C-alpha positions in Angstrom: -32.0 101.2 57.7 -28.9 100.5 59.7 -27.9 97.6 57.3 -28.3 99.8 54.2 -26.1 102.5 55.8 -23.4 99.8 56.7 -23.6 98.5 53.2 -23.2 102.0 51.8 -20.3 102.5 54.1 -18.6 99.4 53.1 -19.1 100.1 49.3 -17.7 103.8 49.6 -14.7 102.4 51.6 -13.9 99.7 49.1 -14.3 102.3 46.2 -11.9 104.7 47.9 -9.4 101.9 48.4 -9.8 100.8 44.8 -9.3 104.2 43.5 -6.2 104.7 45.5 -4.8 101.5 44.5 -5.4 102.3 40.8 -3.9 105.7 41.1 -0.8 104.4 42.9 -0.3 101.6 40.2 -0.7 104.1 37.4 1.9 106.6 39.0 4.3 103.6 39.3 3.9 102.8 35.7 4.7 106.4 34.9 7.8 106.4 37.1 8.9 103.2 35.4 8.5 104.6 32.0 10.3 107.8 32.7 13.2 106.1 34.5 13.8 103.2 32.2 13.3 100.6 34.9 11.0 97.7 35.6 8.0 97.4 37.9 9.6 94.6 39.8 12.6 96.6 40.7 10.4 99.4 42.0 8.2 97.1 44.0 11.3 95.0 45.4 11.0 91.8 43.4 8.5 89.8 41.4 6.6 88.6 44.6 5.8 92.1 45.6 4.8 92.9 42.0 2.3 90.0 42.0 1.1 91.2 45.5 0.4 94.6 44.0 -1.6 92.9 41.3 -3.4 90.9 43.7 -4.3 93.9 45.7 -5.6 95.7 42.8 -7.7 92.8 41.6 -9.0 92.0 45.2 -10.0 95.6 45.7 -11.7 95.7 42.4 -13.6 92.4 43.3 -14.7 93.6 46.6 -15.8 97.0 45.1 -18.2 95.1 42.6 -19.3 92.7 45.3 -20.2 95.4 47.8 -21.9 97.6 44.9 -23.9 94.4 44.2 -25.0 93.9 47.7 -26.0 97.6 47.9 -28.2 97.3 44.9 -29.6 94.0 46.1 -30.4 95.6 49.5 -32.1 98.5 47.9 -34.5 96.4 46.1 -36.0 94.9 49.3 
């Protein structure tokens, strides 16, 4: 029971992080479009833009992985 609760909390935490990251990325896209600039200027350079993409991909991957762990632990 404790393991399933811990897995659920990890999944919910990852899901919240992923939703916040997607929303921030979307809002940055709106700002870039309205002010005729580029995302690398807003982020502070190409490195930080790639770091934002990496954060988005990793948080999505961790959400999927923790969701899979939650489903797998529910079958036992």
